[in-house]
C-alpha positions in Angstrom: 96.2 101.2 81.9 96.3 104.8 81.2 98.0 107.0 83.8 95.4 109.2 85.4 95.7 112.0 88.0 93.8 110.4 90.9 92.3 113.5 92.2 92.0 115.6 89.2 88.9 117.7 89.1 87.0 118.3 85.9 87.6 121.8 84.6 84.3 123.6 84.6 84.0 125.7 81.5 82.1 128.9 81.5 78.5 128.2 80.6 77.4 129.5 77.3 74.3 131.2 78.8 76.6 133.5 80.8 77.6 135.4 77.7 75.8 137.9 75.6 75.0 136.7 72.1 77.4 138.1 69.6 77.2 138.3 65.8 78.3 135.2 63.9 82.1 134.9 63.6 83.0 133.3 60.3 86.5 132.5 61.5 85.1 130.5 64.5 82.8 128.6 62.2 85.7 127.9 59.9 87.8 126.5 62.8 84.9 124.2 63.8 84.6 122.8 60.2 88.4 122.2 60.2 88.3 120.4 63.6 85.3 118.2 62.4 87.3 117.4 59.3 90.4 116.4 61.3 88.4 114.2 63.6 86.6 112.4 60.8 89.9 112.0 58.9 91.6 110.5 62.0 88.6 108.1 62.5 88.7 107.0 58.8 92.5 106.5 59.0 92.2 104.2 61.9 89.4 102.3 60.2 91.6 102.0 57.1 94.4 100.5 59.1 92.0 98.0 60.6 90.7 97.0 57.2 94.2 96.7 55.7 95.3 94.6 58.6 92.4 92.3 58.2 92.9 92.0 54.4 96.6 91.3 54.8 96.0 88.4 57.1 92.9 86.9 55.3 95.0 84.8 52.9 97.4 83.4 55.5 97.0 79.7 56.2 98.1 78.4 59.6 100.4 75.3 59.2 100.8 74.7 62.9 98.4 75.5 65.8 99.6 78.4 67.9 98.3 81.2 70.1 95.6 83.4 68.7 97.0 86.7 67.4 96.4 89.7 69.7 94.5 92.5 68.0 96.1 96.0 68.2 92.6 97.5 68.5 90.8 98.1 71.8 88.1 100.1 73.4 88.3 101.8 76.8 85.9 103.8 79.1 86.9 106.5 81.6 84.6 108.3 84.0 85.4 110.8 86.7 82.4 111.7 89.0 82.7 114.4 91.6 80.4 115.9 94.3 80.9 118.5 97.0 81.8 116.8 100.3 79.7 119.2 102.4 76.5 118.3 100.5 76.8 114.5 100.6 73.6 113.1 102.0 71.8 116.4 101.3 71.1 116.2 97.6 74.5 117.1 96.3 74.9 117.9 92.6 77.1 115.4 90.8 79.3 116.2 87.8 80.7 113.4 85.7 83.4 113.7 83.0 83.3 110.6 80.7 84.8 109.4 77.4 84.7 106.2 75.3 88.0 105.7 73.5 89.0 103.8 70.4 92.6 102.7 70.8 95.3 101.4 68.5 98.5 99.9 69.9 101.6 100.3 67.8 103.7 98.5 70.4 103.2 97.4 74.0 103.9 100.9 75.2 102.8 103.1 72.4 99.1 103.9 71.7 96.9 106.2 69.6 93.4 107.1 70.8 90.4 109.0 69.7 88.2 110.1 72.6 84.7 111.6 72.2 83.7 113.2 75.6 80.4 113.6 77.2 79.6 115.3 80.5 76.7 114.9 82.9 75.4 117.2 85.6 72.7 116.3 88.0 70.3 118.6 89.9 71.2 119.3 93.5 73.2 121.6 95.7 76.8 122.7 94.9 79.6 123.3 97.5 78.4 126.9 98.0 74.8 125.9 98.8 73.4 127.0 95.5 70.8 125.0 93.7 71.8 123.4 90.3 68.7 123.1 88.2 70.2 122.6 84.7 70.8 118.9 84.6 71.5 116.6 81.6 74.3 115.4 79.3 76.3 117.6 77.0 79.3 117.1 74.7 82.8 117.8 76.1 85.9 118.6 74.1 86.9 115.6 72.0 90.6 114.9 71.7 93.2 112.7 70.0 96.0 111.2 72.2 99.3 109.7 71.4 100.9 108.0 74.5 104.2 106.3 75.2 104.2 104.6 78.6 107.9 103.9 78.6 109.5 106.6 76.5 112.7 106.8 78.6 114.4 105.8 81.9 116.2 108.1 84.4 118.2 105.8 86.5 115.7 103.8 88.5 112.8 106.0 87.3 110.5 105.3 84.3 109.3 108.2 82.2 105.9 108.1 80.4 104.3 110.8 78.3 101.2 111.6 76.3 100.3 114.3 73.8 96.7 115.4 73.7 95.0 117.6 71.1 91.6 119.0 72.1 89.0 120.3 69.7 86.3 122.8 70.9 83.4 120.5 70.5 81.8 121.6 73.8 79.4 124.5 74.1 81.5 126.1 76.8 84.7 126.1 74.7 82.8 127.5 71.6 81.2 130.2 73.8 84.6 131.4 75.1 86.2 131.3 71.6 88.7 128.4 72.1 90.3 127.2 68.9 92.3 124.3 70.3 94.2 123.1 73.4 97.4 121.1 73.5 98.5 119.1 76.6 101.8 117.3 76.7 101.7 115.2 80.0 104.8 113.7 81.7 105.0 111.2 84.5 108.2 110.2 86.3 107.7 107.1 88.5 110.1 105.0 90.6 109.9 102.3 93.2 111.3 103.3 96.6 110.6 100.0 98.3 109.0 96.6 97.7 105.5 97.9 98.1 105.7 101.6 97.6 106.4 104.1 94.8 106.8 107.8 94.1 105.5 109.7 91.1 105.9 113.2 89.8 103.3 114.4 87.3 103.4 117.5 85.1 100.3 118.5 83.0 100.7 121.8 81.1 97.9 123.1 78.9 98.5 125.5 76.0 95.5 127.3 74.7 94.8 128.9 71.3 92.0 131.4 71.6 90.1 133.5 69.1 89.3 136.2 71.7 91.1 137.8 74.6 88.0 138.1 76.8 84.3 137.8 77.0 81.6 139.7 78.8 78.7 138.1 80.7 75.1 139.4 80.9 76.0 141.7 83.8 78.8 143.3 81.8 81.6 141.6 83.8 84.8 140.8 81.9 86.2 137.2 81.9 89.6 136.9 80.1 90.4 133.7 78.3 93.1 131.2 79.4 96.5 131.3 77.8 98.4 128.6 79.8 97.7 126.3 82.7 100.0 123.8 84.5 99.1 121.2 87.1 102.0 119.4 88.8 101.9 117.2 91.8 103.8 114.5 93.7 102.0 111.2 94.6 103.1 108.4 96.9 101.7 104.9 96.4 101.5 102.2 99.0 100.3 98.8 97.9 98.6 96.6 100.5 98.1 93.8 98.1 97.2 93.2 94.4 93.8 94.8 94.9 94.3 97.9 97.1 96.8 100.8 96.8 96.7 104.0 98.9 97.8 107.2 97.1 98.1 110.5 98.9 99.3 113.5 96.8 100.1 117.2 97.0 100.4 119.7 94.2 99.6 123.1 92.6 97.6 124.4 89.7 98.8 127.7 88.1 96.5 129.4 85.5 97.5 132.3 83.3 94.9 134.5 81.5 95.1 137.1 78.8 95.7 140.5 80.4 92.8 142.9 80.7 92.9 146.7 80.6 90.8 146.6 83.8 93.2 146.4 86.7 90.6 144.6 88.8 90.7 141.5 86.5 93.3 139.1 87.6 95.6 137.5 85.0 96.8 134.7 87.2 95.4 132.2 89.7 97.2 129.7 91.9 95.5 126.8 93.7 96.9 124.1 96.0 95.5 120.6 96.0 95.7 117.9 98.7 94.2 114.5 98.0 94.0 111.0 99.4 92.9 108.2 97.0 92.4 104.5 97.1 93.0 102.4 94.0 90.9 99.3 93.7 91.9 96.8 91.0 88.7 94.8 90.7 89.8 92.5 87.8 91.8 92.6 84.6 90.6 95.6 82.6 88.6 97.1 85.5 89.7 99.5 88.3 88.2 102.1 90.5 89.6 105.0 92.5 87.8 106.5 95.5 89.3 109.8 96.5 88.8 112.9 98.7 90.3 116.2 97.7 90.9 119.7 99.2 91.5 122.3 96.5 92.0 125.9 97.7 93.3 129.2 96.3 96.6 130.5 97.7 96.7 133.8 96.0 94.5 136.9 95.8 92.2 135.7 98.6 90.0 138.1 100.6 90.4 135.8 103.6 93.2 133.8 105.1 94.5 130.6 103.5 93.1 127.6 105.3 93.3 123.8 104.7 90.2 121.6 104.9 87.3 124.1 104.5 84.1 122.0 103.9 83.1 124.1 100.9 86.5 123.4 99.3 86.4 119.6 99.7 85.2 117.2 97.1 84.8 113.4 96.8 85.6 111.6 93.6 85.0 108.2 92.0 87.1 107.3 89.0 86.3 104.3 86.8 88.7 102.8 84.2 87.5 99.9 82.0 89.1 98.4 78.9 88.7 95.6 76.4 
């Protein structure tokens, strides 16, 4: 099962309609053609591996009956749906980040995946009380992932990692001029008792941008991201094989390209408190129900406070695999 941040919010990109139309940038178009070629090449390579594996085993005759061979190929589905806590029961707008992954296992702990992403937004009210009228499903940023779930051990702790390469296939990433994003994730986990565990997660994002900033229709400047890192500590308490309680605390630091306008911030820091419940329904199917409080701890016009209703969200995470 893929390691997932239980209370990780989807990153809302800047909507394309917020920006003034600019002349066609041939370099951006070239990058999109390059990314499409890379994704198609990766898909064809995985398909070639599958065909070669099938051809290589087609002439083998079984002399003795034995267990059926386990295919290295698999399909998985992930969904993270979130809604503002203060609008639940009052027509809250729901945002869902989803992907359907094609996976190839090299070993029991090493896997390569291709993940096309699609995002859904429903009509309703956001956490500020504003009406969301643009509903529908759009493409997110597709990505390729190499994961090793047991890359090393540090004493009693297990270290797992994944390397994710994102292409700008979403409208929001293309509108802001993103060329690519690279995320090397690391998880360090250890059992501290018979039924409980402790995990430290670090998720840095490195951005390659074609522009330093963008201007919206009102002439306001929005600088593009350079680097972002989310890191948190999570405690897990298992009640039985089905239910595990997981509180966590962490921070998200975001760094932007610097602007000549002193009023435009080049850094943002947010704290995140969360409480999740893992539900392992059956083999290959699990859910996480979570509540999260995410709030800014820097450059606020008011005092820092924990638990403000407009800064709370509820989440439902679904993991399914074949």
